[in-house]
Backbone as CSV, one residue per row, in Angstrom:
resi,resn,N_x,N_y,N_z,CA_x,CA_y,CA_z,C_x,C_y,C_z
1,MET,-12.880,22.553,5.881,-11.617,21.846,5.947,-10.506,22.842,5.619
2,SER,-9.531,22.891,6.489,-8.431,23.822,6.278,-7.394,23.229,5.327
3,LEU,-6.565,24.096,4.784,-5.529,23.635,3.859,-4.494,22.761,4.561
4,SER,-4.288,22.974,5.856,-3.342,22.115,6.573,-3.883,20.689,6.666
5,ASN,-5.218,20.550,6.775,-5.819,19.210,6.745,-5.606,18.554,5.387
6,VAL,-5.729,19.335,4.318,-5.517,18.802,2.969,-4.081,18.300,2.832
7,ILE,-3.141,19.063,3.357,-1.729,18.656,3.295,-1.505,17.372,4.089
8,ASN,-2.110,17.279,5.258,-1.967,16.061,6.070,-2.584,14.838,5.386
9,ILE,-3.749,15.027,4.768,-4.405,13.917,4.073,-3.566,13.462,2.884
10,ALA,-3.043,14.413,2.113,-2.182,14.059,0.985,-0.922,13.338,1.474
11,GLY,-0.415,13.750,2.627,0.769,13.090,3.195,0.487,11.652,3.585
12,THR,-0.695,11.396,4.158,-1.026,10.009,4.503,-1.190,9.167,3.241
13,GLY,-1.721,9.777,2.185,-1.864,9.066,0.915,-0.512,8.730,0.315
14,MET,0.435,9.677,0.379,1.781,9.415,-0.141,2.458,8.307,0.655
15,ASN,2.285,8.318,1.967,2.875,7.287,2.812,2.290,5.910,2.488
16,ALA,0.978,5.833,2.349,0.324,4.555,2.044,0.751,4.033,0.675
17,GLN,0.829,4.904,-0.311,1.233,4.469,-1.650,2.712,4.083,-1.687
18,SER,3.506,4.706,-0.855,4.919,4.322,-0.756,5.053,2.903,-0.209
19,ILE,4.254,2.575,0.798,4.264,1.217,1.352,3.767,0.225,0.303
20,ARG,2.725,0.610,-0.433,2.211,-0.262,-1.497,3.269,-0.505,-2.564
21,LEU,4.000,0.541,-2.933,5.057,0.412,-3.930,6.188,-0.484,-3.429
22,ASN,6.532,-0.375,-2.151,7.580,-1.214,-1.572,7.173,-2.688,-1.537
23,THR,5.920,-2.979,-1.181,5.487,-4.378,-1.165,5.430,-4.942,-2.579
24,THR,5.035,-4.120,-3.544,5.012,-4.562,-4.937,6.427,-4.857,-5.428
25,ALA,7.367,-3.989,-5.084,8.765,-4.221,-5.474,9.307,-5.495,-4.833
26,SER,8.938,-5.748,-3.591,9.359,-6.971,-2.912,8.782,-8.200,-3.602
27,ASN,7.524,-8.118,-4.014,6.901,-9.233,-4.717,7.608,-9.526,-6.037
28,ILE,7.906,-8.471,-6.793,8.585,-8.662,-8.081,9.995,-9.205,-7.871
29,ALA,10.680,-8.711,-6.856,12.041,-9.175,-6.586,12.075,-10.656,-6.217
30,ASN,11.025,-11.150,-5.592,10.981,-12.546,-5.156,10.178,-13.446,-6.089
31,ALA,9.803,-12.949,-7.259,8.928,-13.696,-8.161,9.542,-15.010,-8.632
32,GLN,10.852,-15.085,-8.754,11.491,-16.297,-9.271,12.296,-17.048,-8.213
33,THR,12.100,-16.712,-6.946,12.784,-17.472,-5.904,12.140,-18.842,-5.774
34,VAL,12.938,-19.834,-5.486,12.416,-21.201,-5.396,12.650,-21.752,-4.006
35,SER,11.904,-22.810,-3.711,12.030,-23.459,-2.422,11.742,-24.946,-2.598
36,SER,12.194,-25.713,-1.633,11.944,-27.151,-1.690,10.785,-27.571,-0.782
37,SER,10.127,-26.589,-0.149,8.962,-26.918,0.677,7.932,-25.793,0.598
38,ILE,6.701,-26.151,0.862,5.610,-25.173,0.798,5.773,-24.099,1.874
39,ASP,6.209,-24.494,3.053,6.311,-23.559,4.178,7.372,-22.490,3.974
40,GLU,8.417,-22.787,3.238,9.522,-21.838,3.047,9.350,-20.955,1.815
41,THR,8.317,-21.198,1.028,8.128,-20.465,-0.220,7.580,-19.070,0.046
42,TYR,8.149,-18.088,-0.661,7.688,-16.698,-0.558,6.262,-16.609,-1.067
43,ARG,5.435,-15.838,-0.386,4.056,-15.592,-0.805,3.877,-14.098,-1.054
44,ALA,3.157,-13.780,-2.103,2.923,-12.378,-2.462,2.212,-11.659,-1.322
45,ARG,2.576,-10.411,-1.123,1.993,-9.604,-0.055,1.268,-8.404,-0.638
46,LYS,0.192,-8.020,0.022,-0.606,-6.866,-0.389,-0.955,-6.020,0.828
47,PRO,-0.823,-4.692,0.727,-1.252,-3.838,1.839,-2.771,-3.665,1.841
48,VAL,-3.322,-3.523,3.037,-4.752,-3.271,3.206,-4.889,-1.853,3.759
49,PHE,-5.575,-1.005,3.008,-5.756,0.386,3.414,-6.990,0.542,4.285
50,GLN,-6.913,1.517,5.196,-8.049,1.812,6.065,-8.228,3.326,6.139
51,LEU,-9.472,3.756,6.087,-9.811,5.174,6.188,-9.578,5.658,7.613
52,LEU,-8.906,6.792,7.739,-8.782,7.443,9.046,-9.962,8.398,9.148
53,GLN,-10.898,8.103,10.037,-12.089,8.935,10.142,-11.857,10.112,11.066
54,LYS,-12.483,11.188,10.681,-12.419,12.393,11.488,-13.306,12.205,12.711
55,GLN,-12.786,12.574,13.867,-13.527,12.432,15.116,-14.133,13.784,15.514
56,TYR,-15.332,13.720,16.022,-15.998,14.898,16.556,-16.149,14.679,18.055
57,ASN,-15.570,15.566,18.833,-15.657,15.449,20.289,-16.815,16.300,20.797
58,ASP,-17.713,15.676,21.512,-18.850,16.372,22.096,-18.574,16.538,23.587
59,SER,-18.222,17.752,23.972,-17.843,17.995,25.368,-19.032,17.862,26.318
60,ARG,-20.247,18.011,25.816,-21.417,17.884,26.675,-21.575,16.469,27.203
61,PHE,-21.205,15.488,26.372,-21.382,14.091,26.757,-20.061,13.398,27.060
62,GLY,-18.957,14.057,26.772,-17.656,13.457,27.020,-17.351,12.276,26.116
63,GLU,-17.948,12.275,24.933,-17.738,11.185,23.988,-17.262,11.737,22.659
64,SER,-16.671,10.864,21.863,-16.295,11.256,20.511,-17.036,10.372,19.522
65,PHE,-17.407,10.969,18.406,-18.185,10.286,17.391,-17.468,10.398,16.054
66,ASN,-17.645,9.389,15.188,-17.155,9.477,13.820,-18.139,10.299,13.006
67,ILE,-17.617,11.124,12.122,-18.470,11.967,11.293,-18.640,11.295,9.940
68,GLY,-19.697,10.562,9.776,-20.075,9.967,8.501,-18.923,9.462,7.660
69,ASP,-18.903,9.870,6.406,-17.891,9.424,5.459,-16.747,10.422,5.320
70,VAL,-16.678,11.400,6.193,-15.612,12.389,6.113,-14.317,11.737,6.544
71,GLY,-13.347,11.725,5.661,-12.078,11.073,5.958,-11.041,12.046,6.461
72,ASN,-10.059,11.499,7.100,-8.942,12.286,7.595,-7.628,11.692,7.087
73,GLY,-7.720,10.984,5.969,-6.549,10.360,5.391,-6.716,8.856,5.316
74,VAL,-5.603,8.191,5.096,-5.603,6.742,4.941,-4.380,6.189,5.652
75,LYS,-4.502,4.947,6.114,-3.350,4.286,6.715,-3.317,2.840,6.239
76,VAL,-2.166,2.225,6.360,-2.038,0.818,6.034,-2.372,0.045,7.302
77,ALA,-3.508,-0.646,7.272,-3.967,-1.385,8.453,-3.180,-2.673,8.635
78,ALA,-2.798,-3.298,7.524,-2.063,-4.568,7.589,-1.441,-4.853,6.235
79,ILE,-0.481,-5.739,6.256,0.074,-6.283,5.017,-0.166,-7.782,5.091
80,ILE,-0.994,-8.264,4.160,-1.406,-9.666,4.203,-0.745,-10.459,3.079
81,GLU,-0.647,-11.764,3.285,-0.140,-12.653,2.242,-1.313,-13.134,1.407
82,LYS,-1.108,-13.207,0.102,-2.161,-13.686,-0.797,-2.376,-15.183,-0.607
83,ASP,-3.627,-15.597,-0.751,-3.991,-17.009,-0.590,-3.930,-17.797,-1.889
84,ASP,-3.527,-17.156,-2.984,-3.451,-17.864,-4.258,-2.526,-19.072,-4.126
85,PRO,-2.810,-20.133,-4.878,-1.957,-21.327,-4.776,-0.552,-21.064,-5.321
86,LEU,0.405,-21.766,-4.758,1.785,-21.659,-5.217,1.935,-22.341,-6.577
87,ASP,2.987,-21.965,-7.277,3.314,-22.586,-8.557,4.243,-23.772,-8.275
88,ILE,3.724,-24.970,-8.425,4.499,-26.175,-8.135,4.883,-26.827,-9.466
89,ARG,6.188,-27.003,-9.659,6.675,-27.572,-10.918,7.482,-28.841,-10.638
90,TYR,7.322,-29.793,-11.527,8.091,-31.029,-11.425,9.389,-30.840,-12.197
91,ASP,10.511,-30.840,-11.479,11.834,-30.681,-12.088,12.860,-31.384,-11.199
92,PRO,12.979,-32.696,-11.356,13.871,-33.453,-10.465,15.352,-33.090,-10.622
93,THR,15.718,-32.409,-11.707,17.123,-32.027,-11.893,17.467,-30.701,-11.211
94,HIS,16.478,-29.977,-10.760,16.719,-28.687,-10.096,17.364,-28.927,-8.735
95,PRO,18.376,-28.121,-8.393,19.050,-28.328,-7.099,18.159,-28.107,-5.876
96,MET,17.074,-27.372,-6.019,16.175,-27.108,-4.892,14.971,-28.051,-4.875
97,ALA,14.959,-29.063,-5.722,13.825,-29.987,-5.778,13.744,-30.789,-4.484
98,ASP,12.495,-31.086,-4.079,12.321,-31.916,-2.883,12.562,-33.385,-3.228
99,ALA,12.312,-34.286,-2.290,12.580,-35.714,-2.485,11.753,-36.299,-3.632
100,GLU,10.594,-35.695,-3.907,9.733,-36.194,-4.982,10.008,-35.505,-6.318
101,GLY,10.931,-34.535,-6.342,11.295,-33.847,-7.579,10.526,-32.575,-7.854
102,TYR,9.801,-32.047,-6.872,9.006,-30.837,-7.068,9.744,-29.610,-6.545
103,VAL,9.559,-28.506,-7.272,10.120,-27.210,-6.891,8.943,-26.253,-6.704
104,PHE,8.989,-25.450,-5.653,7.890,-24.546,-5.311,8.282,-23.104,-5.637
105,TYR,7.457,-22.446,-6.465,7.663,-21.050,-6.842,6.587,-20.199,-6.174
106,PRO,6.868,-18.920,-5.940,5.886,-18.043,-5.279,4.622,-17.854,-6.107
107,ASN,3.591,-17.376,-5.432,2.311,-17.083,-6.083,2.273,-15.627,-6.561
108,VAL,3.359,-15.170,-7.147,3.472,-13.793,-7.628,3.127,-13.759,-9.111
109,ASN,2.149,-12.940,-9.472,1.790,-12.696,-10.866,2.454,-11.378,-11.261
110,VAL,3.501,-11.462,-12.077,4.300,-10.276,-12.400,3.482,-9.237,-13.156
111,VAL,2.572,-9.656,-14.021,1.730,-8.698,-14.757,0.844,-7.922,-13.785
112,GLU,0.239,-8.612,-12.838,-0.590,-7.958,-11.817,0.247,-7.009,-10.963
113,GLU,1.454,-7.429,-10.638,2.333,-6.582,-9.829,2.746,-5.318,-10.590
114,MET,2.992,-5.436,-11.883,3.344,-4.255,-12.676,2.162,-3.287,-12.758
115,ALA,0.947,-3.822,-12.884,-0.243,-2.962,-12.881,-0.390,-2.262,-11.534
116,ASP,-0.146,-2.984,-10.438,-0.181,-2.369,-9.106,0.886,-1.293,-8.971
117,MET,2.060,-1.548,-9.536,3.141,-0.577,-9.450,2.784,0.716,-10.187
118,ILE,2.211,0.589,-11.373,1.799,1.773,-12.133,0.703,2.521,-11.391
119,SER,-0.264,1.789,-10.847,-1.365,2.410,-10.106,-0.872,3.142,-8.865
120,SER,0.019,2.515,-8.105,0.523,3.169,-6.891,1.386,4.380,-7.236
121,GLN,2.143,4.296,-8.322,2.969,5.438,-8.733,2.086,6.620,-9.145
122,ARG,1.013,6.335,-9.864,0.106,7.415,-10.281,-0.642,8.005,-9.093
123,SER,-1.054,7.153,-8.165,-1.728,7.651,-6.960,-0.789,8.512,-6.132
124,PHE,0.463,8.097,-6.021,1.454,8.885,-5.295,1.625,10.252,-5.971
125,THR,1.704,10.259,-7.303,1.871,11.507,-8.053,0.687,12.444,-7.843
126,VAL,-0.524,11.909,-7.832,-1.716,12.734,-7.597,-1.662,13.356,-6.202
127,ASN,-1.248,12.575,-5.204,-1.134,13.117,-3.851,-0.062,14.198,-3.768
128,VAL,1.031,14.051,-4.499,2.073,15.090,-4.539,1.506,16.363,-5.159
129,GLU,0.730,16.224,-6.232,0.132,17.400,-6.869,-0.858,18.098,-5.933
130,ILE,-1.645,17.332,-5.200,-2.568,17.923,-4.227,-1.789,18.666,-3.153
131,PHE,-0.730,18.028,-2.651,0.129,18.643,-1.633,0.702,19.969,-2.148
132,ASN,1.248,19.966,-3.362,1.853,21.180,-3.926,0.815,22.267,-4.182
133,THR,-0.386,21.885,-4.618,-1.446,22.870,-4.844,-1.870,23.520,-3.536
134,ALA,-2.046,22.724,-2.496,-2.424,23.271,-1.187,-1.321,24.174,-0.646
135,LYS,-0.074,23.777,-0.841,1.058,24.604,-0.388,1.085,25.936,-1.126
136,ALA,0.843,25.909,-2.438,0.815,27.148,-3.223,-0.332,28.046,-2.774
137,MET,-1.480,27.450,-2.462,-2.618,28.240,-1.986,-2.309,28.885,-0.637
138,LEU,-1.641,28.161,0.250,-1.253,28.725,1.533,-0.278,29.876,1.352
139,GLN,0.665,29.725,0.434,1.652,30.780,0.180,0.971,32.023,-0.386
140,LYS,0.004,31.833,-1.287,-0.737,32.973,-1.852,-1.552,33.674,-0.772
141,THR,-2.123,32.887,0.134,-2.901,33.456,1.228,-2.023,34.330,2.120
142,LEU,-0.810,33.880,2.382,0.110,34.642,3.231,0.575,35.938,2.570
143,THR,0.606,35.965,1.238,1.065,37.179,0.549,-0.073,38.135,0.237
144,MET,-1.319,37.782,0.565,-2.455,38.661,0.269,-2.414,39.951,1.097
145,GLY,-1.846,39.937,2.247,-1.821,41.119,3.113,-0.776,42.144,2.736
146,ARG,0.029,41.891,1.756,1.083,42.836,1.378,0.585,43.967,0.557
């Protein structure tokens, strides 16, 4: 594996963690939004990561094959809404209450979101360190001929 591959893999990791951090921030920002119906209520979102597999092209057969568990980075395959139940509260005095007096809050768990935020920030930092280490190694390699 070349150092340029390492840089590309770290870049895909930084991109994926950036998307994860953005969805977490969106969840926290909407944690206290209210609605008067189930359909209009914000639902927590989570990114789903997928391994980018390295392809091996076999010119003899004109086909490409995946090489085992060797990865070529990560991508966000989808952003899904959580299926957890909404927080339904009885508050007939609330201006957003429905005809029966219920107010619908999102299914956002702020503690879980903060843990996700810390995890994504640390993962992003690790990918930055890998990127910088590979860059430093490439620079040292270029100066070896002097």
